C-alpha positions in Angstrom: 32.7 -4.1 14.4 35.2 -5.8 12.1 36.5 -4.0 9.1 37.1 -5.3 5.6 38.0 -3.8 2.2 34.8 -4.7 0.5 35.4 -6.3 -2.9 33.8 -9.3 -4.6 36.8 -11.5 -3.7 36.8 -10.5 -0.1 33.0 -10.9 0.3 33.1 -14.3 -1.3 35.6 -15.4 1.3 33.6 -14.2 4.3 32.4 -17.1 6.4 29.0 -17.5 8.0 29.1 -16.2 11.6 27.4 -19.5 12.9 25.1 -17.5 15.1 23.8 -14.0 15.1 24.8 -11.3 12.6 28.1 -9.7 11.8 28.6 -6.4 10.0 31.9 -5.8 8.2 32.5 -2.1 7.7 34.4 -1.0 4.6 38.0 0.3 5.0 37.6 2.8 2.2 34.0 4.3 2.4 33.1 5.3 5.9 29.7 4.0 7.0 29.4 1.5 4.2 29.2 -2.1 5.3 28.2 -5.7 4.6 25.8 -7.5 7.0 26.1 -11.3 7.1 23.6 -13.5 8.9 24.0 -16.9 10.4 22.6 -18.5 7.3 25.2 -16.8 5.1 22.8 -14.2 3.6 24.8 -11.0 2.9 23.4 -7.5 2.3 24.9 -4.1 1.9 24.2 -1.4 4.5 25.1 2.2 5.2 25.2 3.9 8.5 25.5 7.5 9.5 24.0 10.4 11.4 21.5 12.7 9.8 22.5 16.3 10.2 20.7 17.8 13.1 20.0 14.5 14.8 21.9 12.6 17.4 20.9 9.1 16.7 22.6 7.1 13.9 20.6 5.8 11.1 21.2 2.4 9.5 19.8 1.6 6.1 19.8 -1.6 4.0 20.8 -1.0 0.5 20.2 -4.4 -0.9 21.4 -8.0 -1.0 24.8 -9.0 -2.3 24.3 -10.6 -5.7 21.4 -8.4 -6.6 23.8 -5.5 -6.0 27.4 -5.3 -7.0 29.9 -3.8 -4.6 30.4 -0.8 -6.8 26.7 -0.1 -7.2 26.1 -0.5 -3.5 29.0 1.8 -2.7 27.6 4.5 -5.0 24.2 4.2 -3.3 25.9 4.4 0.1 27.5 7.7 -1.0 24.2 9.1 -2.2 22.6 8.3 1.2 25.6 9.9 3.0 25.0 13.1 1.0 21.4 13.0 2.2 22.6 12.6 5.7 24.7 15.7 5.4 21.8 17.6 4.0 19.6 16.7 7.0 17.5 14.2 5.0 16.7 10.8 6.4 16.4 8.5 3.3 14.0 6.3 5.3 11.5 9.2 5.4 12.0 9.8 1.7 11.2 6.1 1.0 8.1 6.3 3.1 7.0 9.4 1.3 7.6 7.8 -2.1 5.5 4.8 -1.1 2.8 7.1 0.3 2.7 9.1 -3.0 1.8 5.8 -4.8 -1.2 5.0 -2.6 -4.3 4.7 -4.7 -7.9 5.7 -3.9 -8.7 2.0 -3.8 -5.8 1.3 -1.4 -7.2 4.0 1.0 -10.7 2.7 0.7 -9.6 -0.8 1.5 -7.6 0.3 4.5 -10.3 2.6 5.8 -13.2 0.1 5.5 -11.1 -2.9 6.8 -10.5 -1.4 10.3 -12.1 -3.8 12.8 -15.2 -2.5 14.5 -15.1 0.9 12.9 -17.9 0.7 10.3 -21.1 -1.2 9.8 -20.8 -3.7 7.0 -23.5 -1.8 5.0 -21.5 1.4 5.3 -18.3 -0.2 4.2 -20.0 -1.8 1.2 -21.4 1.6 0.2 -18.0 3.2 0.4 -16.5 0.5 -1.8 -19.4 0.8 -4.3 -18.8 4.5 -4.6 -15.1 4.0 -5.3 -15.6 1.1 -7.7 -18.5 2.7 -9.7 -18.6 6.4 -9.3 -14.8 6.8 -9.2 -13.9 3.8 -11.4 -11.5 5.9 -13.5 -9.7 7.2 -10.3 -9.6 4.1 -8.1 -6.2 2.9 -9.3 -4.6 6.3 -9.5 -2.6 7.9 -6.6 -5.2 9.5 -4.3 -2.9 12.6 -4.1 -3.5 13.1 -7.9 -7.2 13.9 -7.4 -7.7 17.7 -8.0 -10.4 20.2 -7.3 -11.1 20.5 -11.0 -11.6 16.7 -11.3 -13.9 16.8 -8.3 -16.0 19.6 -9.8 -16.2 18.0 -13.2 -17.2 14.5 -12.0 -19.7 15.9 -9.5 -21.4 17.9 -12.2 -21.5 14.9 -14.6 -23.4 12.8 -12.0 -25.7 15.6 -11.0 -26.7 16.2 -14.6 -26.5 12.7 -16.1 -26.4 10.1 -13.4 -23.9 7.4 -13.1 -24.3 6.0 -16.6 -26.1 8.8 -18.3 -29.5 7.5 -17.3 -31.0 10.4 -15.4 -29.9 13.2 -13.1 -28.8 12.0 -9.7 -28.0 15.0 -7.4 -28.4 13.0 -4.2 -26.2 10.2 -5.4 -23.6 12.7 -6.5 -23.5 14.3 -3.1 -23.4 11.0 -1.3 -20.5 9.7 -3.4 -18.5 12.9 -2.8 -19.1 12.8 0.9 -17.5 9.3 0.8 -14.6 10.7 -1.2 -14.1 13.5 1.3 -14.0 11.1 4.2 -11.4 8.9 2.4 -9.2 11.8 1.5 -9.4 13.1 5.1 -8.3 9.7 6.3 -5.4 9.7 3.8 -4.3 13.2 5.0 -4.0 11.8 8.5 -2.3 8.5 7.5 0.3 9.4 4.9 3.1 12.0 5.0 5.6 13.6 2.8 9.3 13.4 3.5 9.2 16.7 5.5 6.5 15.3 7.7 3.7 17.3 6.2 0.4 15.6 5.1 0.6 13.9 1.7 -2.4 16.0 0.7 -2.4 19.5 1.9 -6.0 20.4 1.2 -9.0 18.1 0.5 -10.0 18.7 -3.1 -13.7 18.0 -2.2 -13.7 21.4 -0.5 -14.3 22.7 -4.0 -17.9 21.6 -3.5 -18.3 23.6 -0.3 -20.7 26.1 -2.0 -21.7 23.8 -4.8 -23.5 20.8 -3.3 -26.4 19.8 -5.5 -29.9 20.6 -4.2 -31.7 17.3 -3.7 -35.3 18.4 -3.1 -37.4 16.4 -0.8 -37.2 12.6 -0.3 -39.9 11.9 -2.9 -37.7 13.6 -5.6 -34.5 11.8 -4.8 -33.0 9.1 -7.0 -30.6 6.4 -5.8 -28.7 4.3 -8.2 
């Protein structure tokens, strides 16, 4: 790999490679580099080995122009410190993105899997999220707590969805949906250490508190 003291002046003088991609590694900061494509697009990268691993990791910091050389160099140093601490910044990024996944995101992903659910079942799950859990649907799914589950379940059992009448069967059905979606999220999304994003399903708070629904003639469906 060619080396170059990365400065604004030197980068502006770099020529397009014509074909393929060329990476210029900085002569001052080890592992810090500039990747230039055949079209002339340039972006900063950092390369190094995560402590405890044998394979090198290469990360894109950002495009030249959106990032100055100095800012990109500082970010490269931050990543190198993480390498030394045994942290792969790529895992951290994935974990950060996973932590932002909303209840509605999970519902959409779960119900959109080809051939997995009947259309009527998928529609029912979406209805529960959009109506029963309307206040939660755009919040991170990992933010749902046992206390929130218990309180919302009790509200619907006692007052129904819109305060019309008690709806124990509807409450139970909606929280079965929520339990399924959170279980799915626990399998799909991970923290930076590889552990599930959600350690325990908060719907487990209802294990001994599901509402008695009586016989079929006494049940009410919204």
